[in-house]
C-alpha positions in Angstrom: 7.4 18.7 -3.8 6.8 18.1 -7.5 7.4 21.4 -9.3 4.2 20.8 -11.3 2.0 20.4 -8.2 1.9 23.7 -6.3 0.2 23.7 -2.9 -2.6 26.0 -4.1 -3.6 23.4 -6.8 -6.7 21.2 -6.1 -5.5 17.9 -4.8 -6.8 14.9 -6.7 -5.8 11.3 -6.0 -6.4 8.5 -8.5 -7.1 5.4 -6.4 -6.8 1.9 -7.6 -7.8 -0.8 -5.1 -6.3 -3.6 -7.1 -6.8 -7.2 -6.0 -7.2 -9.3 -2.9 -6.2 -7.5 0.2 -6.3 -4.2 -1.7 -10.1 -4.2 -1.2 -9.5 -4.1 2.6 -6.5 -1.9 2.8 -7.1 1.0 0.4 -10.6 2.0 1.7 -9.2 1.9 5.2 -6.2 4.0 4.4 -8.5 6.6 2.7 -10.1 7.2 6.1 -6.8 8.4 7.4 -6.1 10.5 4.3 -9.4 12.4 4.8 -8.3 13.3 8.4 -4.9 14.7 7.5 -5.8 16.2 4.1 -9.6 16.8 4.1 -9.5 18.8 0.9 -8.3 15.9 -1.3 -10.7 14.6 -4.0 -10.5 10.8 -4.6 -10.9 9.6 -8.2 -11.5 5.8 -8.3 -10.0 3.8 -11.1 -9.5 0.1 -11.9 -6.7 -2.3 -12.8 -5.5 -5.8 -11.9 -6.0 -9.5 -12.3 -9.6 -9.5 -11.1 -10.5 -6.8 -13.5 -8.8 -8.7 -16.3 -10.7 -11.9 -15.5 -13.9 -9.9 -16.0 -13.0 -7.7 -18.9 -9.9 -9.3 -20.5 -7.8 -6.2 -20.0 -5.5 -5.6 -17.0 -5.0 -1.8 -17.3 -7.7 0.2 -19.1 -6.6 3.3 -21.0 -9.1 5.3 -18.9 -7.1 4.5 -15.8 -3.9 5.7 -17.4 -5.6 8.9 -18.4 -7.0 9.5 -14.9 -3.7 8.9 -13.3 -2.0 11.3 -15.7 -4.6 13.9 -15.0 -4.5 13.6 -11.2 -0.7 13.3 -11.1 -1.0 11.4 -7.9 -1.9 7.7 -7.6 -2.5 5.3 -4.8 -2.5 1.7 -5.9 -3.3 -1.4 -3.8 -2.0 -4.9 -4.1 -2.0 -6.4 -7.6 -2.2 -10.2 -8.1 -0.7 -12.1 -11.0 -0.7 -15.7 -12.1 2.7 -17.5 -12.0 2.1 -18.7 -15.6 1.6 -17.0 -18.9 -2.0 -15.9 -19.6 -2.8 -14.5 -23.0 -3.5 -10.8 -22.9 -2.4 -10.3 -19.3 0.6 -8.1 -18.3 1.7 -6.5 -15.1 -0.5 -3.4 -14.7 1.9 -1.9 -12.2 5.0 -2.2 -14.5 3.0 -0.8 -17.4 1.5 2.0 -15.4 5.0 3.1 -14.2 6.1 3.2 -17.7 3.0 5.1 -19.0 3.3 7.6 -16.2 7.1 7.9 -16.6 7.6 7.4 -12.9 11.2 6.4 -13.5 12.5 6.0 -10.0 11.1 3.7 -7.3 12.0 4.8 -3.7 11.8 2.1 -1.1 13.0 3.1 2.4 13.6 0.7 5.3 13.7 2.1 8.8 13.4 0.7 12.2 9.8 0.4 13.4 8.8 -0.6 17.0 7.8 -4.2 16.2 9.5 -7.4 17.3 10.8 -8.3 13.8 12.4 -4.9 13.1 16.1 -4.1 13.6 17.6 -1.1 15.4 20.0 1.0 13.4 18.6 0.3 10.0 17.8 3.4 7.9 18.4 2.8 4.2 16.8 3.8 0.9 16.8 1.7 -2.3 16.5 3.9 -5.4 15.5 1.6 -8.2 15.4 2.5 -11.9 11.8 1.8 -12.8 11.3 1.7 -16.6 13.7 -0.7 -18.2 16.1 -3.7 -17.4 14.5 -7.1 -17.8 11.1 -5.7 -16.8 10.5 -4.2 -20.3 8.7 -7.5 -21.1 10.6 -8.4 -24.2 10.3 -12.2 -23.9 9.7 -15.1 -26.3 10.2 -18.8 -26.5 12.1 -20.7 -29.2 12.9 -24.3 -30.0 9.2 -25.4 -29.7 8.9 -23.9 -26.2 12.1 -25.5 -24.8 14.0 -22.2 -24.6 12.8 -18.9 -23.0 14.6 -15.7 -23.9 14.3 -12.3 -22.2 15.9 -9.0 -23.3 17.6 -6.8 -20.8 17.8 -3.1 -21.8 19.8 -0.4 -20.0 20.1 3.1 -21.5 22.2 6.1 -20.8 19.2 8.4 -20.6 17.3 6.3 -18.0 20.4 5.7 -15.9 21.3 9.4 -15.9 17.9 10.6 -14.7 17.6 8.0 -11.9 21.2 8.6 -10.8 20.6 12.4 -10.7 17.5 11.9 -8.7 19.3 9.6 -6.2 22.1 12.1 -5.6 19.8 15.1 -5.4 17.6 13.3 -2.9 20.6 12.2 -0.9 21.9 15.8 -0.8 18.5 17.3 0.2 17.8 14.7 2.9 21.2 14.6 4.5 22.2 11.2 3.4 25.9 10.8 2.9 26.7 7.6 1.0 25.4 6.0 -2.2 26.2 2.4 -3.1 25.9 1.6 -6.8 24.8 -2.0 -7.2 25.3 -3.9 -10.4 26.8 -7.0 -12.0 29.1 -5.3 -14.5 31.8 -8.0 -14.2 29.5 -10.4 -16.1 27.0 -8.1 -17.9 29.6 -5.7 -19.2 27.5 -4.0 -21.9 24.3 -3.5 -19.9 25.2 -3.3 -16.2 28.6 -2.0 -17.3 26.8 1.0 -18.9 24.7 1.5 -15.7 27.9 1.5 -13.6 29.7 4.0 -15.9 26.9 6.5 -16.1 26.1 6.3 -12.4 29.8 7.0 -11.6 29.8 9.9 -14.0 26.8 11.5 -12.2 28.5 10.8 -8.8 31.3 13.0 -9.9 29.0 16.0 -9.8 28.3 15.3 -6.1 31.7 15.1 -4.3 30.0 15.7 -1.0 28.3 12.3 -1.3 30.5 9.3 -0.7 30.1 6.7 -3.4 31.0 3.1 -3.4 29.9 0.1 -5.5 29.1 -3.6 -5.0 28.2 -6.5 -7.2 24.6 -7.5 -6.6 25.5 -10.8 -5.0 27.8 -9.1 -2.6 25.2 -6.5 -1.8 22.7 -9.3 -1.0 25.3 -10.8 1.4 25.7 -7.5 3.2 21.9 -7.0 3.3 21.6 -10.2 5.3 24.7 -9.7 7.4 24.6 -6.0 8.2 22.0 -3.8 6.6 23.2 -0.8 8.5 26.2 -0.8 6.1 23.8 0.9 3.6 22.6 4.4 3.3 21.3 4.7 -0.3 21.4 2.0 -2.8 21.2 2.9 -6.5 20.6 0.0 -8.8 18.7 -1.2 -11.9 15.2 -2.5 -11.9 15.5 -6.2 -11.1 18.2 -5.9 -8.4 16.3 -3.1 -6.8 13.1 -5.2 -6.6 15.0 -8.1 -4.9 17.2 -6.1 -2.6 14.3 -3.9 -1.3 12.3 -6.9 -0.5 15.3 -8.3 1.4 15.6 -5.0 3.2 12.0 -5.0 4.2 12.6 -7.9 6.5 14.7 -5.6 8.7 11.8 -3.1 8.8 9.3 -5.6 10.2 8.2 -7.3 7.0 6.5 -6.6 3.7 3.3 -5.6 5.4 5.1 -2.5 6.8 7.2 -1.7 3.7 6.3 1.5 1.8 7.4 2.7 -1.6 6.6 5.4 -4.2 7.4 5.6 -7.8 8.3 9.2 -8.8 8.8 11.0 -12.1 8.9 14.6 -13.3 5.1 14.9 -13.3 3.5 12.0 -11.4 4.0 10.2 -8.0 2.5 6.8 -7.4 2.3 5.3 -3.9 2.5 1.5 -4.1 3.0 -0.6 -1.0 5.4 -3.5 -1.6 3.2 -6.4 -0.5 1.5 -8.7 -3.0 -2.2 -9.0 -3.8 -2.4 -12.8 -3.3 -4.8 -14.2 -0.9 -8.5 -13.6 -0.2 -9.8 -10.5 1.6 -10.3 -11.7 5.2 -10.1 -8.3 6.9 -6.7 -9.1 8.5 -4.2 -7.4 6.2 -1.7 -5.0 7.6 -2.3 -1.4 6.2 0.9 0.0 7.5 2.8 -0.2 4.2 0.0 1.6 2.4 -0.2 4.3 5.1 3.5 4.9 4.9 3.5 4.9 1.1 0.7 7.5 1.2 2.8 9.6 3.6 5.6 9.5 1.1 3.3 10.6 -1.7 2.0 13.5 0.5 5.6 14.8 0.9 7.0 14.1 -2.6 4.1 15.1 -4.7 2.1 17.6 -2.7 4.7 19.1 -0.4 2.5 18.2 2.6 5.3 17.2 4.9 3.3 18.1 8.0 0.5 15.6 7.0 3.1 13.0 6.2 4.7 13.4 9.6 1.3 13.1 11.3 0.6 9.7 9.6 4.1 8.4 10.4 3.8 9.5 14.0 0.4 7.8 14.4 1.8 4.6 13.0 4.8 4.8 15.3 2.5 5.4 18.3 0.2 2.5 17.5 3.0 0.1 17.0 4.7 1.2 20.2 1.4 0.5 22.0 1.5 -3.1 20.7 -1.3 -2.6 18.2 -0.3 -5.4 15.8 -2.0 -7.1 12.9 -1.6 -10.9 12.5 1.5 -10.7 10.3 3.4 -9.2 13.3 2.0 -11.0 16.3 -0.9 -13.5 16.3 -2.0 -13.2 20.0 -4.6 -10.5 20.2 -4.1 -9.4 16.6 -6.1 -6.5 15.3 -8.2 -6.6 12.1 -7.5 -4.1 9.4 -10.4 -2.0 10.5 -9.4 -2.1 14.2 -5.8 -1.0 13.3 -7.1 1.9 11.2 -9.4 3.0 14.0 -6.3 3.1 16.3 -4.5 5.2 13.8 -7.5 7.6 13.4 -7.7 7.9 17.2 -4.1 9.0 17.3 -4.7 11.7 14.7 -7.9 13.2 16.2 
């Protein structure tokens, strides 16, 4: 549990529906939250592409202030155009930085669905505040050259590496694989590698190895059970965790939280593209919420209840259309099955 969020403190959750399917998924997931944690107070906030189109700002300062005050955030899918739009930036990336949620935790475990793989139980720990995602980009030569700046710092690498090793130690994981491309990016990825290995030296009980990111991608496809914990910079973590999600049943089932010293933000991996048709899979958001309950509020019992209900529903063949088309449940129907398992 976050040291600044004692169990006796009033539980407030800043909720951002986001875009597209977020309008279906987030209200549905809050029905489950109210069953397992009836004392929670929900504080709505706004951000995203739809909000930008109306108000020309993707992330209002009021949303940042509310998130910092609540110290717990649930954010839905966020859409983004694949082309530059003046004034638009990624609300999620900016919110992570503003909240100093410096580590993104993305687990992949076997779930009872046809597309999942037995034996997979891995965690990607992704540095969350720098690398190419700092947004330092510009064009030169009359738009014929695009340049992006990659930043890796000792301070950011130290804190995410310590969190990874502490988490592995507390949860019984026994191996951390440091993923980088230090053979080519010797000053940036090289620094990440050196600092991560320094931190590894303080945890001799945890086995440490390392892979170049292209080799890690090969093993993620060939044999994901090779991995226990992956520690990696921002961009590689984004890609590898999406690859890993395929072994857990797909992006609609893939949870994540971004954690810092003060704030935890639950953010399911799936995108916000597509219209709200009432068919989206809420599993990723449910499991992300369970992670928040445990990491931020120390409500491991409530987290286990949600995870158990998801497992039970999937074992019974309660699938949304992204898993199995015949007899697929709507978002609302799936949440009703989850609620029935909890009551």
